[in-house]
C-alpha positions in Angstrom: 0.0 0.0 0.0 1.5 3.4 -1.0 1.1 6.4 1.2 -1.2 9.2 0.1 -0.9 12.8 1.3 -3.2 14.0 4.1 -3.2 17.4 5.8 -0.6 17.9 8.5 -2.0 18.9 11.9 -1.6 22.5 12.9 -0.3 23.9 9.6 -2.0 26.4 7.3 -3.9 24.7 4.5 -2.9 21.3 6.0 0.7 21.3 4.9 3.9 22.4 6.5 5.7 25.4 5.1 8.9 23.3 5.2 7.5 20.6 2.9 7.3 17.8 5.6 4.5 15.3 5.9 3.6 12.5 8.4 5.5 9.2 8.2 2.4 7.1 7.6 -0.5 8.7 5.9 -3.7 6.7 6.2 -7.2 7.5 7.4 -8.1 7.5 11.1 -10.2 4.4 10.7 -7.4 2.5 9.0 -5.0 3.7 11.7 -7.3 2.3 14.4 -7.6 -1.0 12.5 -3.8 -1.2 12.2 -3.5 -0.4 15.8 -5.8 -3.3 16.8 -3.9 -5.6 14.5 -0.6 -4.6 16.0 -1.9 -5.0 19.5 -2.9 -8.6 18.6 0.5 -9.2 17.3 2.1 -7.9 20.4 -0.3 -10.0 22.6 0.8 -13.1 20.7 4.4 -12.7 21.6 3.8 -11.5 25.1 1.4 -14.3 26.0 3.6 -17.0 24.6 6.4 -16.0 27.1 4.1 -16.8 30.0 1.4 -19.3 28.8 3.8 -22.2 28.1 5.3 -22.4 31.6 2.1 -23.7 33.2 1.8 -26.5 30.6 5.4 -27.6 30.7 5.0 -30.3 33.4 2.2 -31.9 31.2 4.3 -31.5 28.0 7.4 -33.1 29.7 5.4 -36.0 30.9 3.7 -36.6 27.5 6.9 -36.3 25.5 9.1 -38.0 28.1 11.8 -35.3 28.1 12.5 -34.3 31.7 16.2 -34.0 30.9 15.5 -31.3 28.3 12.9 -29.5 30.4 14.5 -26.1 30.7 15.5 -25.9 27.0 11.8 -25.5 25.9 11.9 -22.1 27.6 15.6 -21.3 27.1 15.6 -21.7 23.3 12.6 -19.3 23.0 14.3 -16.8 25.2 17.5 -17.0 23.2 16.1 -16.6 19.8 13.5 -14.0 20.7 15.9 -11.8 22.6 18.8 -12.0 20.3 16.8 -11.3 17.2 15.2 -8.1 18.6 18.0 -5.6 17.7 18.2 -7.1 14.1 14.6 -6.6 13.4 14.7 -3.0 14.8 17.6 -2.1 12.6 16.3 -3.8 9.5 12.9 -2.1 9.9 14.6 1.2 9.9 16.3 0.3 6.6 13.5 -1.6 4.8 10.3 -0.5 6.5 8.2 -1.9 9.4 5.6 -3.7 7.2 7.7 -6.4 5.5 9.7 -7.1 8.7 6.5 -7.3 10.9 4.8 -9.6 8.3 7.9 -11.8 8.2 8.0 -12.0 12.0 4.3 -12.9 12.3 4.6 -15.6 9.6 7.7 -17.2 11.3 5.9 -17.0 14.7 2.8 -18.7 13.4 4.8 -21.4 11.6 6.7 -22.1 14.8 3.4 -22.2 16.7 1.9 -24.7 14.3 5.0 -26.9 14.3 5.3 -26.7 18.1 1.7 -28.0 18.5 2.5 -30.9 16.2 5.6 -31.9 18.1 6.0 -35.6 18.9 9.4 -35.4 20.7 11.1 -32.9 23.0 13.8 -32.4 20.4 11.2 -31.4 17.9 9.5 -29.0 20.4 12.8 -27.3 21.2 13.6 -26.8 17.5 10.1 -25.4 16.7 10.1 -23.2 19.8 13.4 -21.7 18.6 11.6 -20.9 15.3 8.7 -19.4 17.2 11.2 -17.2 19.1 12.8 -16.0 15.9 9.4 -14.6 14.8 8.5 -13.3 18.3 11.7 -11.1 18.2 9.9 -8.9 15.6 6.6 -8.6 17.4 7.7 -6.4 20.3 10.0 -3.7 18.8 8.3 -3.4 15.4 4.8 -3.2 16.9 6.0 -0.3 19.1 7.8 1.3 16.2 4.7 1.2 14.0 3.0 3.4 16.6 5.9 5.8 16.3 5.3 5.9 12.6 1.5 6.4 12.7 1.3 8.9 15.6 3.3 11.9 16.7 5.0 11.8 20.1 2.3 14.1 21.4 -0.4 11.6 20.3 1.3 8.4 21.2 0.4 8.6 24.9 -3.2 7.9 24.1 -2.3 4.6 22.5 1.0 3.6 24.1 -0.7 2.9 27.4 -2.6 0.1 25.6 0.7 -1.6 24.8 1.7 -1.4 28.5 -1.6 -3.0 29.3 -0.9 -5.9 26.9 2.5 -6.6 28.6 0.8 -6.6 32.1 -2.2 -8.7 30.9 0.1 -11.3 29.3 2.4 -11.6 32.3 -0.5 -12.0 34.8 -3.1 -13.9 32.8 -0.7 -16.2 30.8 0.0 -18.8 33.5 -3.7 -19.2 34.4 -4.7 -19.3 30.7 -2.0 -21.9 30.0 -3.4 -24.1 32.8 -7.0 -23.7 31.7 -6.2 -24.6 28.1 -4.1 -27.6 29.1 -6.7 -28.9 31.5 -9.7 -28.3 29.2 -8.2 -29.5 25.8 -4.6 -30.4 25.6 -1.2 -28.7 25.7 -1.1 -28.7 21.9 -3.8 -26.0 21.9 -1.6 -23.4 23.8 0.2 -23.2 20.4 -2.7 -23.7 18.1 -4.7 -20.8 19.6 -2.1 -18.4 18.1 -3.0 -19.3 14.6 -6.5 -17.6 14.2 -5.4 -14.6 16.2 -2.2 -14.2 14.2 -4.1 -14.6 10.9 -6.4 -11.7 11.8 -3.5 -9.5 12.7 -1.6 -10.5 9.5 -4.6 -9.7 7.3 -5.1 -6.1 8.5 -1.4 -5.3 8.6 -0.8 -6.6 5.1 -3.9 -4.8 3.8 -3.6 -1.4 5.5 -0.1 -0.7 6.8 2.0 1.3 4.3 5.7 0.8 3.9 8.0 3.7 4.9 11.6 2.9 4.2 14.8 4.8 3.7 16.1 5.5 0.1 19.6 4.3 1.1 18.3 0.9 2.3 20.8 -0.9 0.1 23.7 0.0 2.4 25.8 -2.9 3.6 24.4 -4.6 6.7 26.8 -4.9 9.7 27.4 -8.7 9.3 30.5 -8.8 11.5 28.7 -7.0 14.3 25.7 -9.4 13.9 27.9 -12.5 14.2 29.8 -11.2 17.2 26.5 -10.1 18.9 25.1 -13.6 18.6 28.4 -15.1 19.9 28.1 -12.8 22.9 24.5 -13.1 23.7 24.0 -16.9 23.4 26.5 -17.9 26.2 25.4 -14.9 28.3 21.7 -15.8 28.2 22.4 -19.6 28.6 24.6 -18.8 31.6 21.9 -16.7 33.2 19.4 -19.4 32.6 21.7 -22.1 34.0 22.0 -20.0 37.2 18.4 -21.1 38.1 19.8 -24.6 38.9 23.6 -24.0 39.2 26.1 -21.9 41.1 27.9 -18.7 39.9 31.2 -20.6 40.0 30.0 -23.3 37.6 31.7 -23.1 34.2 28.3 -23.2 32.5 27.1 -20.3 34.6 29.9 -17.9 35.5 32.1 -19.1 32.7 29.4 -18.6 30.0 28.4 -15.2 31.5 32.0 -14.0 31.6 32.7 -15.1 28.0 29.5 -13.4 26.9 30.5 -10.1 28.5 34.0 -10.2 26.9 32.4 -10.9 23.5 29.9 -8.1 24.0 32.8 -5.7 24.6 34.3 -6.8 21.3 30.8 -6.2 19.7 30.8 -2.6 21.1 34.3 -2.0 19.6 33.0 -3.2 16.2 29.9 -1.1 16.4 31.9 2.0 17.2 33.6 1.7 13.8 30.7 0.3 11.7 29.2 2.5 9.0 25.8 1.0 9.6 25.8 -0.3 13.2 23.1 -2.6 14.5 23.2 -0.6 17.8 24.2 3.0 17.1 26.3 4.0 20.0 25.9 7.7 19.4 22.4 7.4 20.7 23.9 6.8 24.2 25.3 10.3 24.2 21.8 11.6 24.7 20.9 11.9 28.4 17.2 11.2 27.8 17.8 8.1 25.7 20.5 6.6 28.0 18.5 7.4 31.2 15.3 5.8 29.8 17.1 2.6 28.7 19.0 2.2 32.0 15.8 2.9 34.1 13.8 0.4 32.0 16.5 -2.3 32.7 16.3 -1.9 36.5 12.6 -1.3 36.6 12.2 -4.8 35.1 13.6 -6.4 38.2 10.5 -5.7 40.3 8.0 -6.6 37.6 9.5 -9.9 36.7 10.1 -10.9 40.3 6.4 -10.2 41.1 5.0 -12.1 38.2 7.2 -15.2 38.9 7.2 -15.4 42.7 3.7 -14.3 43.6 2.1 -17.3 41.7 4.5 -19.5 43.6 3.3 -18.0 46.9 -0.3 -18.8 46.1 0.3 -22.2 44.6 2.7 -23.5 47.3 2.0 -21.7 50.5 -1.8 -21.1 50.1 -2.4 -24.3 48.1 -4.1 -22.7 45.1 -4.2 -24.2 41.6 -2.3 -22.7 38.8 -5.5 -21.3 37.4 -6.7 -19.8 40.7 -3.2 -18.3 41.4 -3.7 -16.4 38.2 -7.0 -15.0 39.4 -5.4 -14.0 42.7 -3.1 -11.7 40.8 -6.1 -9.7 39.6 -5.3 -6.6 41.8 -1.8 -6.5 40.3 -3.4 -6.7 36.8 -5.8 -3.9 37.5 -3.0 -1.7 38.8 -0.8 -2.4 35.8 -3.4 -2.0 33.1 -5.2 1.0 34.7 -2.1 3.0 35.4 -0.6 2.2 32.0 -3.6 3.5 30.2 -4.1 6.6 32.5 -0.5 7.5 32.4 -0.6 7.5 28.6 -3.5 9.8 28.6 -1.8 12.2 31.1 1.3 12.4 28.9 -0.8 13.0 25.8 -2.8 15.8 27.4 0.1 17.5 29.3 3.1 16.7 27.3 5.0 16.0 30.6 6.4 12.6 31.6 9.4 12.9 33.9 7.5 13.6 37.1 4.9 10.9 36.3 7.6 8.3 35.6 9.5 9.2 38.8 6.3 8.9 40.9 5.5 5.6 39.3 8.9 4.1 40.0 8.7 5.5 43.6 5.4 3.5 44.0 7.1 0.4 42.6 9.7 0.8 45.4 7.0 1.3 48.0 5.1 -1.8 46.7 8.2 -3.9 46.7 9.1 -2.7 50.2 5.7 -3.7 51.5 6.2 -7.2 50.1 9.4 -7.6 52.1 7.1 -7.9 55.2 5.4 -10.9 53.7 4.8 -14.0 55.8 2.8 -17.2 55.5 0.1 -15.7 57.8 -0.3 -12.3 56.0 -3.9 -11.6 55.4 -4.9 -12.1 51.7 -6.6 -8.6 51.5 -3.4 -7.0 52.7 -1.5 -8.8 50.0 -4.0 -7.7 47.4 -3.6 -4.1 48.5 0.2 -4.4 48.2 -0.3 -5.8 44.7 -2.5 -2.9 43.7 0.1 -0.4 44.8 2.9 -2.3 43.0 0.8 -2.6 39.8 0.0 1.1 39.8 3.8 1.8 40.0 4.7 -0.8 37.3 2.1 0.2 34.7 3.5 3.6 33.6 7.0 2.1 33.1 5.7 -0.2 30.5 4.2 2.6 28.4 5.9 5.9 29.1 9.5 4.9 28.4 8.6 4.0 24.8 7.2 7.6 24.3 10.3 9.1 25.9 12.8 7.1 23.8 11.0 7.6 20.5 10.7 11.3 21.1 14.4 11.6 21.9 15.8 10.0 18.7 15.7 11.0 15.0 13.1 9.3 12.9 15.6 7.2 10.9 16.7 5.5 14.1 13.2 5.0 15.7 13.1 1.3 15.0 16.6 0.5 16.4 15.9 2.8 19.4 12.6 1.0 20.2 14.3 -2.4 19.7 17.0 -1.4 22.2 14.4 -0.5 24.7 12.7 -3.9 24.3 16.0 -5.7 24.4 17.1 -4.1 27.7 13.7 -4.6 29.3 14.0 -8.4 28.5 17.6 -8.6 29.5 16.8 -6.7 32.8 14.1 -9.3 33.4 16.5 -12.2 32.8 19.2 -10.8 34.9 16.8 -9.9 37.7 15.3 -13.4 37.7 18.8 -15.0 37.9 19.7 -12.9 40.9 16.2 -13.4 42.4 16.7 -17.2 42.1 19.9 -17.0 44.1 18.3 -14.8 46.7 15.3 -17.1 47.0 17.4 -20.3 47.3 19.8 -18.8 49.8 17.0 -17.4 52.0 15.1 -20.6 51.8 18.0 -22.7 53.0 18.6 -20.2 55.8 15.0 -20.0 56.9 14.0 -23.7 57.0 16.2 -24.6 60.0 15.2 -21.4 61.8 11.5 -22.0 61.3 11.8 -25.7 62.2 13.5 -24.7 65.5 10.8 -22.2 66.3 8.1 -24.9 65.7 9.8 -27.2 68.3 11.3 -29.7 65.8 14.3 -31.5 67.5 17.8 -30.5 66.4 18.6 -34.0 65.0 15.6 -33.8 62.7 16.6 -30.3 61.6 20.1 -31.6 60.9 18.4 -34.1 58.6 16.9 -31.3 56.6 20.2 -29.5 56.4 22.5 -32.4 55.5 20.4 -35.5 54.9 19.8 -35.1 51.2 16.8 -32.7 51.5 16.9 -30.1 48.8 14.5 -27.2 49.7 13.8 -26.5 46.1 12.4 -30.0 45.6 9.9 -29.2 48.4 8.5 -26.3 46.5 5.4 -26.9 44.4 4.2 -30.1 45.9 1.2 -28.4 47.5 -1.0 -30.5 49.8 1.3 -33.6 49.4 4.2 -31.9 51.2 3.7 -34.0 54.4 3.6 -37.2 52.4 6.7 -36.2 50.5 8.6 -35.4 53.7 7.8 -38.8 55.2 8.8 -40.6 52.0 12.3 -39.0 52.3 12.8 -39.8 56.0 14.9 -42.8 56.8 13.0 -45.7 58.4 14.7 -45.4 61.7 13.5 -41.7 62.1 10.0 -42.1 60.7 8.2 -42.8 64.0 9.9 -39.7 65.5 9.1 -37.4 62.5 5.5 -38.5 61.8 3.9 -36.7 64.7 5.9 -33.5 63.8 4.8 -33.4 60.2 2.2 -30.7 60.7 4.8 -28.4 62.4 7.4 -29.3 59.7 4.9 -28.4 56.9 3.9 -25.1 58.4 7.6 -24.3 59.0 8.5 -24.9 55.4 5.6 -22.8 54.2 6.7 -20.0 56.5 10.3 -20.3 55.2 9.0 -20.2 51.6 7.0 -17.0 52.3 9.9 -15.3 54.0 12.2 -16.3 51.1 9.8 -14.8 48.6 9.7 -11.7 50.8 13.5 -11.4 50.5 13.2 -11.5 46.7 11.4 -8.2 46.8 14.4 -6.5 48.2 15.7 -6.9 44.7 12.7 -5.0 43.4 13.5 -2.2 46.0 17.1 -2.0 44.8 16.2 -2.1 41.1 13.5 0.5 41.7 15.9 2.9 43.4 18.5 2.5 40.6 15.7 3.1 38.1 14.6 6.2 40.0 18.2 7.7 39.9 18.3 7.0 36.1 15.1 8.9 35.6 16.5 12.0 37.3 19.1 12.1 34.5 16.4 12.3 31.8 15.9 15.7 30.2 12.1 16.3 29.7 12.0 17.1 26.0 8.9 18.8 24.5 6.8 16.1 22.7 6.9 16.7 19.0 3.5 17.4 17.5 4.3 15.6 14.2 6.3 12.7 12.9 7.5 14.0 9.6 9.7 13.0 6.7 10.6 15.1 3.7 8.3 15.3 0.7 11.2 14.5 -1.6 11.0 10.9 -0.5 8.1 9.9 -2.8 6.9 6.3 -2.9 7.2 5.8 0.8 11.0 6.3 1.3 13.0 8.8 3.3 16.6 9.9 2.8 19.2 10.0 5.5 18.8 13.7 6.3 15.3 13.0 7.6 17.0 12.5 10.9 16.3 16.1 11.6 12.6 15.3 12.5 12.2 18.2 14.9 9.4 20.6 15.4 10.0 24.3 16.0 9.2 24.1 19.7 11.5 21.1 20.0 14.4 23.1 18.6 13.5 26.2 20.6 13.9 24.1 23.8 17.3 23.0 22.8 16.2 19.5 22.4 18.4 19.0 19.3 21.4 19.1 21.6 20.3 15.9 23.4 21.1 13.8 20.3 24.2 15.0 18.3 
């Protein structure tokens, strides 16, 4: 579809005296239809990151692949995260439409193949394909909004994207359990197909292609190879940390190698003519502050969405589906504040104070959860979740507006992909640290709680050195007492059996306290994010996303990077990005 001129907002006769026009020129109705299609595409990728986890136990049992359990998640994480910067860069060169269509098609093909899998090896391979497609969904969907709406308008719609992230993170686990229990695990992949087909239809039919005239430039292949070499061991090392120690070669060794390779990647990018990650963007205070803040803000969000379901399923004995429903206050807070914050930004043009207040609420919410115990009233927990959700919501929407407003149009795609990339990396790093904090706290708390419950020292010693792994006691629900007895040597069984109720309650208390300790990570991450926000310069939101009229046929030459309005220049905003 080729772009057709429409009047530019706020200019005499509809057109700018400087001969500029909007990046994507379609009717309001078409824009709304594309917006809905893009939201569906984003929901596909976001849900798939959370919906599969609940079904994994059933999948592993069916396909008899317990030894490959973690790779079903790891391979998707690898391919979806690593491909994000490439899609962002290529969309700047060749346009959003072809890259988004390619991403959706690959994702749907991977989904169909995953549902047809007959072995774990097949599922892992097809999940990797699915992840390659998912890498396009996040950054390009957000960049399309940057093409269709000016920064001043984006707040009205960007909040919907934050709501999608929150909805998927909170509803995904429960939905995965429901689909698996009602039909079969195959359908958690098949349900993507009709939704993806609708999204694909509207995007292919209505979304124009806006690309640069110099799109034939040589792609940074060396940088691409070194980036992959760096990120694969780094992400695998962080994933292995869930079950290993930092000193293990497959943990610390992989992470260390990945960091060294990433430094080499930065050196290559510094000299590249067409870098995948333009380092000059980091010279802008606003861009750098927003990216760093997003990275640390992800700590609290990911910790909440992973460990709160564990609290409900293990300590309170809820099913996977019900634990999802219990997170409803967090969901309300995230979605509501995400949408409202977008509207506030659109109406006022201000975002720095709003983001700072939101992150402060995230810190407060995380701090409240550090007081969590196994006896905390459920309504108190729900109130804490609501506060935490209200704080998290704006960070999922506002940072996209900030970053897209701070960079030139020709780098909008790569800037948006960098934001997505650092949000995902922040979540992975945060979860790796959170896993260590949880495991350490659990091992420390179990003997303390057992002693307080009157369990004899010799029995406590059995838990500490008799082959009991606290992590294996997590997730067994109402059968915990039976599991404990099954692991007790015969000579101690008559002594332990009367103490089982006290032992069970002590372990639940220890788990709750260990989860409470995890939220200190959210406090620390929130404080770091707050400091980064203070660095941000509040640039006036541009009232038009414009590219020169010389670029007929939907292309824009390199000097379109000027994309600044008169008020933007008057405020000195051009100095933020060289």
